[in-house]
C-alpha positions in Angstrom: 304.9 195.6 101.4 308.3 196.4 101.7 309.6 196.7 97.6 313.3 198.0 97.7 316.8 198.1 96.0 319.8 197.3 97.5 323.1 198.7 95.7 326.8 199.0 96.4 328.5 202.2 97.4 331.0 203.8 95.4 331.7 206.6 98.4 330.2 206.6 101.3 329.1 210.2 101.3 330.2 212.6 104.5 328.0 211.7 107.8 327.8 214.4 110.3 324.8 214.8 111.7 323.1 211.6 109.7 320.7 210.0 112.0 322.2 206.4 112.8 320.6 203.3 114.1 322.6 200.5 116.3 321.2 197.6 114.7 321.8 194.1 115.8 319.9 190.7 114.5 319.7 187.3 114.1 317.5 184.7 112.8 314.9 182.3 113.7 313.7 181.1 110.4 314.5 181.8 106.6 311.4 180.7 104.8 309.9 182.2 105.8 312.1 184.8 107.1 311.6 184.9 110.6 313.8 187.6 112.1 314.4 189.7 115.7 316.6 193.1 115.6 317.2 196.0 118.2 317.8 198.9 116.8 319.0 201.8 119.2 316.1 200.8 122.0 313.8 199.1 120.2 313.3 195.6 119.8 311.2 194.2 116.7 309.7 191.1 115.5 309.7 190.2 111.7 308.0 188.1 109.6 309.1 188.3 105.5 307.5 186.2 102.8 308.2 186.5 99.2 305.5 184.4 98.3 303.8 185.0 94.9 305.9 188.5 94.7 308.1 189.3 91.0 312.0 190.1 91.9 312.4 190.5 88.6 312.7 194.4 88.8 313.5 194.7 92.9 313.3 192.6 96.3 309.4 192.5 97.0 308.1 191.1 100.9 305.2 190.7 102.5 306.7 192.0 106.0 304.8 192.3 109.2 306.2 193.6 111.9 305.6 193.2 116.3 306.9 195.2 118.7 308.7 192.8 120.7 310.1 193.2 125.0 313.3 193.6 125.8 313.2 190.5 128.0 311.8 188.6 124.9 314.1 189.6 122.4 316.9 188.7 124.5 314.8 185.2 125.7 314.6 185.0 121.6 318.3 186.0 120.5 319.4 182.6 122.3 317.6 181.0 119.6 319.0 182.5 116.5 320.4 180.4 113.5 324.1 181.9 112.9 325.8 184.9 113.9 324.0 187.7 114.9 324.6 191.0 112.5 325.7 194.2 114.0 325.6 197.0 111.6 325.4 200.6 111.9 322.5 202.6 110.2 323.0 205.8 108.5 319.8 207.4 106.9 320.2 209.7 104.3 317.3 211.8 102.9 317.0 211.9 98.9 314.5 213.5 96.8 311.0 212.8 96.0 310.9 212.3 100.5 313.1 208.8 99.6 315.4 207.0 102.5 318.7 205.6 101.4 320.0 203.5 104.2 323.3 202.8 104.6 324.3 199.7 106.2 327.7 199.3 107.7 328.7 196.6 109.0 330.4 195.1 111.9 332.3 192.3 113.7 333.0 189.8 112.0 331.3 191.6 108.1 333.3 194.5 109.0 334.3 196.0 105.5 331.2 195.4 104.2 328.6 198.5 103.2 325.7 199.2 101.3 322.5 200.8 100.3 319.1 200.1 100.3 315.9 202.4 99.4 312.3 201.6 99.7 310.0 202.2 97.2 306.2 202.5 97.0 305.8 200.8 93.8 307.6 198.3 91.8 306.8 201.1 89.3 309.2 203.8 91.3 311.8 201.2 91.8 312.4 201.0 88.3 312.3 204.8 87.7 314.1 205.7 90.2 317.8 206.9 89.4 320.2 206.5 92.4 322.8 209.1 92.7 326.4 209.3 92.0 327.2 207.9 95.4 326.1 204.4 94.8 327.4 201.5 92.8 326.1 199.0 91.0 323.0 197.5 91.5 322.9 194.5 93.4 319.2 193.6 94.3 319.1 190.3 92.4 321.5 188.3 94.1 321.6 186.4 97.3 325.1 186.9 98.9 323.2 190.5 100.0 320.2 189.7 102.4 321.1 189.8 105.6 319.8 186.8 106.2 322.5 185.5 103.8 324.6 187.7 106.0 323.5 185.9 109.5 325.7 182.7 107.7 328.7 183.4 106.3 331.6 183.5 108.5 333.2 186.5 108.4 333.9 189.3 105.3 336.4 187.7 103.9 334.5 184.2 103.4 331.6 186.8 102.3 333.5 188.2 99.6 334.9 185.3 97.9 330.9 184.1 98.0 330.0 187.4 95.9 332.7 186.9 93.9 331.3 183.1 93.0 328.3 184.6 92.7 328.8 187.4 90.7 330.6 185.5 88.1 328.0 183.0 87.8 325.0 185.7 87.0 327.5 187.0 84.5 328.8 183.4 82.5 324.6 183.2 82.6 324.0 186.4 80.5 
């Protein structure tokens, strides 16, 4: 089970000496999500489903990860829909043993950065007090899902879609 929240970034902290991963990922299916990922030299196939899970206080998914060989990854990469996402993920330690995963996007999404935190329960997600460098909680917004990001043309197109989604959200309040 994956339980997480996503946040904008007010200010990127000092990253010297922070563990990082170079990530490339693509999507074979979006409903349910079937994703392939290269993380440094690890290759992973991930299945995610939200079916029957509340999304009220955090993003929740049933998640299964399976290792892939490099050859299997390269074969499946040719079959992905949309663009491959490229990003560097910085792993920043937080209180209570949690980790902030700061994703700084590259390529066509250069300029985009947000941070995710995973939790052991929905209650823990609700009680979380973000550090001062975190910005707005954007967990509820579709435009921050990596599946969506693989479909958008570039950062400018994403920014336009995010503005529309944010305005729609505010109008519904």
